[in-house]
C-alpha positions in Angstrom: 29.3 177.3 101.6 25.9 178.1 100.6 24.7 181.4 101.7 21.3 182.3 102.3 19.4 185.2 100.5 18.8 186.9 103.7 22.7 187.3 104.5 22.6 190.5 102.7 20.7 192.1 105.5 23.1 191.1 108.3 24.4 193.9 110.0 28.4 194.1 108.7 31.2 193.3 111.1 34.9 193.6 110.3 37.6 191.9 113.1 34.8 191.7 115.7 33.7 195.7 115.2 30.0 196.4 114.2 30.1 198.9 111.1 26.7 200.2 111.6 27.9 203.4 112.8 30.2 203.8 109.8 27.3 202.9 107.4 25.2 205.5 109.1 27.7 208.4 109.0 29.0 207.6 105.5 26.2 209.4 103.7 26.6 212.6 105.2 30.2 212.9 103.8 28.6 212.7 100.3 26.8 215.9 100.7 28.3 219.4 99.7 28.9 221.6 102.5 27.5 225.3 101.6 30.1 227.9 101.2 30.4 231.7 102.3 30.8 232.6 98.4 27.7 234.7 97.0 27.3 232.6 94.0 27.7 228.6 94.6 28.1 225.8 92.1 25.6 223.8 90.3 25.3 221.1 92.7 24.9 223.3 95.9 22.1 225.2 93.9 20.6 221.9 93.1 20.9 220.8 96.8 19.4 224.1 97.9 16.4 224.2 95.4 15.3 220.6 96.3 15.5 221.2 100.2 13.6 224.4 99.8 11.0 222.8 97.7 10.8 219.6 99.8 10.1 221.7 103.1 7.7 224.4 101.3 5.6 221.4 99.8 5.7 219.4 103.3 4.9 222.4 105.8 2.2 224.0 103.3 -0.9 222.6 105.2 1.0 222.9 108.9 0.6 226.1 110.9 3.8 228.2 112.0 4.0 226.3 115.4 5.2 223.1 113.5 7.8 225.0 111.3 10.2 224.3 114.0 10.5 220.7 112.6 11.6 221.5 109.5 15.1 221.3 109.6 14.7 217.8 111.7 12.5 216.5 108.9 14.4 218.0 105.8 17.6 216.3 107.4 15.4 212.9 108.0 14.3 213.0 104.5 18.1 213.4 102.8 19.4 210.6 105.3 17.0 208.0 104.5 17.0 208.9 100.6 21.1 208.6 100.9 21.1 205.3 102.8 18.4 203.9 100.7 20.1 204.7 97.1 23.5 203.8 98.5 21.8 200.3 99.5 21.2 199.6 95.9 24.9 199.8 94.9 26.7 196.3 94.5 28.5 195.0 97.7 27.0 197.6 100.1 24.7 197.5 103.2 21.6 199.0 103.8 21.0 200.0 107.2 17.1 200.8 106.4 16.6 197.1 106.0 16.9 196.7 109.8 13.5 196.9 111.9 15.4 198.2 114.8 17.1 201.2 113.1 13.6 202.3 111.5 11.7 201.7 115.0 14.4 203.9 116.5 13.7 206.5 114.0 10.0 206.2 114.2 9.0 205.8 117.7 11.0 209.1 119.0 9.7 211.2 116.7 6.0 209.8 116.6 6.3 210.2 120.5 7.5 213.8 120.4 4.4 214.7 118.0 2.1 213.2 120.6 3.8 214.8 123.7 3.4 218.2 121.6 -0.2 217.7 121.4 -0.6 216.5 125.1 1.1 219.7 126.0 -0.3 222.5 123.7 -3.8 221.3 123.4 -4.6 218.3 125.5 -8.2 218.7 124.8 -7.9 218.3 121.1 -5.4 215.8 121.3 -7.8 213.5 123.4 -10.7 214.4 121.4 -9.0 212.4 118.3 -9.9 209.1 120.6 -13.3 209.8 120.5 -15.1 210.8 117.1 -18.0 213.5 117.6 -21.4 212.1 117.7 -20.5 208.5 118.9 -23.5 206.9 120.6 -23.0 206.2 124.2 -23.0 202.2 123.9 -20.1 202.3 121.5 -17.9 205.0 123.6 -15.6 202.4 125.3 -15.0 200.3 122.4 -13.9 202.9 120.0 -11.6 204.7 122.6 -9.7 201.2 122.7 -9.7 201.2 119.0 -8.4 204.6 118.5 -5.7 204.2 121.5 -4.3 201.0 119.7 -4.4 202.5 116.5 -2.4 205.4 117.8 0.1 203.3 119.3 0.4 201.2 116.1 1.6 204.2 114.0 5.3 204.0 114.8 5.0 200.3 114.0 3.5 200.7 110.7 6.2 203.6 109.8 8.8 201.3 110.8 7.6 197.8 109.2 6.3 199.6 106.1 10.0 201.0 105.2 11.5 197.8 106.2 9.3 195.6 104.2 9.5 197.5 100.9 13.3 197.7 100.8 13.9 194.2 102.0 11.3 192.9 99.2 13.1 195.2 96.7 16.5 193.8 97.4 15.3 190.1 97.6 13.6 190.5 94.1 16.9 192.0 92.8 19.0 189.0 94.2 16.5 186.4 93.1 16.3 187.7 89.4 20.2 188.4 89.4 20.7 184.8 90.5 18.1 183.3 87.8 20.2 185.5 85.2 23.4 184.2 86.0 22.4 180.4 86.2 20.6 180.7 82.9 22.9 182.3 81.1 25.0 179.2 80.2 21.9 177.2 79.6 19.4 179.7 77.9 21.1 182.9 76.7 17.9 184.5 75.2 15.8 183.9 78.4 18.9 185.0 80.4 18.8 188.3 78.4 15.3 189.0 79.0 15.8 188.4 82.6 18.6 191.0 82.6 16.4 193.4 81.3 13.7 192.7 83.7 16.5 193.2 86.4 17.3 196.4 84.8 13.5 197.6 84.9 13.5 196.5 88.5 16.2 198.3 89.6 14.6 201.4 88.3 11.5 200.6 90.1 13.8 200.2 93.2 15.4 203.5 92.8 12.0 205.2 92.6 10.7 202.9 95.6 14.0 203.9 97.8 13.1 207.5 97.3 9.1 207.3 97.7 9.4 205.2 100.9 11.8 207.9 102.4 9.2 210.5 101.3 6.3 208.5 102.7 8.1 208.1 105.9 8.6 211.8 106.5 5.2 212.8 105.1 3.5 210.6 107.5 5.4 212.2 110.5 4.5 215.6 109.2 0.8 214.6 109.2 1.1 213.2 112.6 2.6 216.6 113.5 -0.2 218.5 111.9 -2.7 216.9 114.0 -1.3 217.8 117.2 0.0 221.5 116.6 
């Protein structure tokens, strides 16, 4: 039976039971839990340093009212990085290639930032829909355009993450298939293809981390506008 290249993005099912919940909960088991000791081991120290630096850089331009989101955004960052990196291993499933999951993360968090802005500073939040100094005839058109751009934000968050990871996985599979087919026919070309595959894998590792960071960074920018 010939399998499609897109079969790798199908939600895994075993004995009729969807394994999406298992794929989402497994990454949390890989993180070391903090201990009550005064001195932690190297892995815990590295994890704490990474989280502290990330939170510091992310919330540097945000006022104190938005620092309540530190736990949520730091957890989301670690969660997305874990899912993206584990999805690069052979015979694994990447939940973040599913648009439904990414939209399920993007829409509630984006909506929370908008509702916070409407509750705390409604005049400032609505002022984003109409730039200052706009000519009177352009006011209705600009309000419609800004409203559409506001509601496109969660869609852009979800589609960006899905498209980048899906494209990377497809490229890896295509080049790996080409190297496997060319190996008995043209070993030299197959060797060059394997080198290209190795470089692409390193690029995908970087993309997996960068896309998780961009997802959280854009959420923090939306939060900054409304806090």
